[in-house]
N, C-alpha and C positions, 0 to 999 in steps of 0.2 A: 096733599098729601091728607089721607084719612085720617081721622081724629081717633080711631082705633085700629090697632093693628094685631092681629090675632095669629100667632105663629104655630105650625104644625108641630108634634112632639118630637118627630125626626129632626128638625131643623136644629132643636137645641144642642144637638150632638155632633154637627157639622162643625167642629171649631177650626179645622184646619182650612176650610173653604170660607169662612168668615175671616179668619186671619189676613187670606190673602186680598179680600175685597177691601179691607181697611188698612192693609200696610202702605199703601202710598198716600192717602188722605192722612193718616195720623202717624207719620214715621217716627215719632218719639215715643210712642208708646210701646211697652216690652209686649213678649208674647202672652203672658200669663195675664194680661190686662183683662181677658174676657171673662174668666171665673175666680182668679185667685190673687188679684192684686189687693192688698192691704191699705189702712187707710193711710199709713207714713207715704207709700209710694204713690199714691193717689194724687198728695199734695204736689208732688212734682210733675206733675203733667199738667196743671193748670194752664201755664204758658203754650204748651203745645195745643191743648184744646183752644184756647183765645186765639190762637194764631191759624188755627183751621177754621173757625167759626168766622173769621174776619174776611175768609174770603168769599162768604155767601152775602156778598155785598147788595144784592138787589133780588126781587122776587123771580125773575126770569135764571138767574145762577141757581139759586135756591130750587126752585121748581126741577131743572135739568140734574143737579146733584142728588137730590132726593128720588128721582126715578130710576138713577142709575145706582146709587149706594147710599140708602137712608142709614146704614151702621154706624159709620163714622160720625155722622151727627148725632145721631141718638147717644154714642158714646161720649161724646165731647160734652152733650148737655148734662147727661148724667154726673162727669166728673166735676163740672161747674157747679151744680146743685149739691151733690155731696160735701163738696168744700166748703159750702155755705151753712151746711148743718141742714139741709133739707133730707128728709127720710129716704134715701136712695138704699136700697139693701145691697144691689151689686153693680159693679160696672161692667153689665154683658151684653150692650146694643140691643136687649129687648124693650119695647116700649110699652108692652101689655102682652100676657100670656093667659090661655086659658086656664093655667096653673096658677092659683092665687099666689101660691109661695115663692113663684119663680122670680117675679118681676113685680115692683109697685111704682114703676118711672111714671107712669101716667098721672097717678095720684101726686107724685111731688111735684110735677111741672103744674098741675091744676092749682096746688098749694101755692107755687109760686106766682101764677097768674092773679090768683085772687088777692095776693099781697101787693103786686103792683097794677091792679085796675086794668088787667086784660082779660079778653073773653077766656073762661077757664074751660075750654075743650081739652086740654090733655096732651095737645099736639106742639110739637118743639118747632113751630111755624116762625116766619120771617120777625114778626113783632114781637114773640117771646125770645129769639135769638138776639136781636137788638137790645131789648131790656137787659138780658144777661151781661152783654158787652158792655151796655153803660154803666151797670153797677160795678162789674169787674174792672171797666175800661178806666175809670179815673185814675186807677194805680197804674194799671197796664199802659194806657194810653200817654201817661206823663213819661214813663219810664222808656217807652220806645220813642217818643218826640225828642228826650234829652239825650237818646244815643245819634238820632238826626240832626243834631245842631251843627252846623258847618264850621270848621276851626277859625275861619274870618268872623264868625259872629259871637263866638265866645268872648265873655268878658274875663278881665284877670282875676284870678284866686284871691280871696281874702286872707289875711292873716286874723288869728281869733280875736286880737285887739280890735282890729278895723271893724269885723264883723259886729263887736259889742258895742262899738261907736254908732253905726249905722242902726242898731236896734233902738238907740236912745233919742233920735233924731225925730223932729216933729214931723218933717216932709222929707222926702226921697226922691230923686230922678229915676228915670225908667231903668237906666242901667244898674244903680244901686239896688233896686228892687229884684232885677236878675241876680245880682251878684249875692243877697242874702238868702235868697232861695237857692241857689246853687251850694252855698255853704251848709244851710241846714240840711239839704238832703244829702250832701257827702257825708256830713258826720252823723247823719240819722237825729237830728235835733227837733225840739219843737220850735217854732219861729213864734216869739213873743215880741211883739212891738210895744214898747213901755209907754212912749209920748206921742206916737204918730196920730194925727187928728184928723187926717183927708187923705185919700187915694184917688187916681184916675183910673177911667173905664180901663184903659191899657195897661196899668198897673195891677188890677183886678185879675186880668187874663194871665197874667204871669204868677199870681200869687196862688192862685188853686192849684197850681204844680206842685206844692209842697207836699212832702209824702207823708206828714204826720199830723201835727197840730199847728192851726193857724190863731194866734190871737192878737188881735188888734184894740188892747185895753180903751182908749180914748176917740175912737171914732164914733162920731155922733150921728151920722146919718149915712146912707148910701143910695144910689141910682138904682133904677131897676137893672140897668145894665149890668151892674156891678151884683147884684143879687143873682142873676143869672150865671155869672163866672164864679162866685165865691162859693156856691152851693157844691161846687164840685172837688172841693178839699176832700182828700181821702178819708180821714180819721174825724177829727174835731175842728168845729168853727167857734171860736170865743169873740163876740162883740159886746165887751163888758158895759160899755157907756152908749148904746145904740138907744136912745129914748122914743124913737117911734119907727113903725114901718108900716108900708101899704099892704094891702090883701094880697097883691099881685106878689111882691117881695116876700111875703111870708110863703107863699106856695111853691117860690124857688128855694128859699133857705131850708123849707122843711124835707128836702130831699137829701140833706148832708146826716151822716150818720150821729154826731154827737152835735149838738145846739146849745150854747149858752148865750143868752141874751140878759146880761147883770141887771141895765137898768131900765127896762122896760115894764111900765107900770100899770098899764093895763092891755088888753086886746079884744080884739072884735070877735063874735061867735063864728066868722068865716076864718079867722086866722087859727082859731082853736081847731077848727075842722082840718087844717092844713099842718099845724105843730104836730098832731099826734102822730105824723107819718114819721116822723124822727123816732129813731133807736133810743137816745137818750136826751131830754130835754132839761135845760136848767132855764127857769125863769125867775130868777132871785128876788126883784123888785115887785112882783106882781102882789100886789095887796089885796085884791078881792077877785073872784070869779063867778059866772053866773051859773046856775044849774044846767043851762045848754052846754055849757063850757067844760064842765066836768064831764058830761056825758061824752064830750070828745076827748077831753086830754087823757082819760085812763088809758086809752087804746094806744100811748106810746109802748112800744116794743119793750124795752127794757127797764128804764128808769127815770123818774118824775120827781124834779127838784122845784117846791114852791117856798122858798126860804122866808119871804116877808108875808105870807098869807096868814093874816091875823085870826081869821075865823073862818068856819066853814059852816055849812047847814048840814042837817041829817041826812038829806037827799045826796048832797055833794059828797059826803063821807062813803056813802054807798055807792057811789060810781068811783071815787079814787081808790076804794079799797079793790078792784079789779086789777090794779097795775103791780107788776112785779116788784118793783122796788119805787118807795114813796118817802121822800124827804120833805117834811113841813116844819121848816126851822123856827118859825116865830109863833106856831100856834100855842096860846099859851093856856088854853083850857078847853075841854071836850065834854060833850054828854054822853051818859050811859049808852045811848043808842050810837054814837059814834065810835066809843069803844068797840063796841061788838063789831061794828062793820070795819073799821080799821085794822083791825087784828087779821083780818082775812087776807091781807097783802100778801102775795105769793111768796115773797122771799125775805125782803127786809124793809122794815118801818123804822123810821126816824123820826121821834118828837123830842128833840132836845131841850125845847123851851118851855115846855109844861111847867106851871108853877106849882100846881098839886094835882093829885087824883084821888078817886074815892078807892075804897075797898072793891068794890064792886067794880069799877072799872079796870083794878088791877088785876084781878081775876080773870077778866076778859083778854086784856092785853099780854098776859101771860100765855095765851094761847097761840100768838104771833110766832113764825117761823124765826124771825131774828128780831129783836126790838132795842133801838137806842133811845135810852132815856137818862135824864140827870138824876144820879143815885141820890143826890142830895134832898131832893125833894120827898124821898118816900120816909113812910113810917118803918118802924122795925117790923110790923106785920107785913106791909107792902114788900118790903126786901125779901121777906120770906116767899112771899108769893110770887116774885119776879125773879128768884135766885139764878133761874138758868140764864137770865140776859142780864146779870148786872156782876 
């Protein structure tokens, strides 16, 4: 398929013809999808779009479909991008029009491709579709797979008391892992293991199927195979006592949306290059970082928490200020230059452990969008300066 598709003006009005072309491919879409579908309705078509794109399982099939009927594919991609907050204006089957106001789908696809290290040609090709299915698929494939489990393979349902008892164990059998995952998904709960100290590779294959949050508090190490499986957790992965990881494991774990590594005390520059790909990253026990790591970590999409970072350089403050949400829980002092930079954090800046600040620093920090600071360290004058934040 060409990377740019220009449509004639008269094509935009042939709604009935287009509907017939797309009806069989996307039977779940309502007739008004072409021009009048609103945000609430779009969300309900995610499953249908995923189910359709799944049928484009290889390049040969993709080519045949796109030659005969590209509209359904474009619409499905539009729906999935819009539901992930990419700037798709309309679900209108148009990839690009010579009228700029009509459709910006190609630009939205390019942005998605850039964020996922694909060639940014704006075409919804096989690699782009595969990546979309991969991102959405953690949740969707798990739901589909759970529905396919044969009756004779199902494990018995747990009671709440049995579930809580398994969560407190230091080791589990493969069947017990299946039981707790099924229970947590059934009741939409976070799966929090209090004392589990080790898992097998096979158990990792089960644990990623959790629909929400997976926390294994006392897990000290993981294998490469486990890293490959655990990143597929849909929402959040917490490995609070993991003390070391390899660069390869960092690459895998960076694919999760929310990652918390509570006891990791140091990282390599290579790991920093991988970790910024996480939406939200917690490195609670990281005590220092290099300038190179700061240059990478600020790229975290949503929030960065470095609760044990005791000191930073002015250069690091300049880099870290580019993040949307920044929490530096144990930073006890800052320079004037750092105050000037840190207040530029786009959304929320948390400096809970500062022991004192100057009036000049207070004046800079007052410009922050949101500031978390210990009110007890402030002078009356500083409280007045920072009154909107305390």
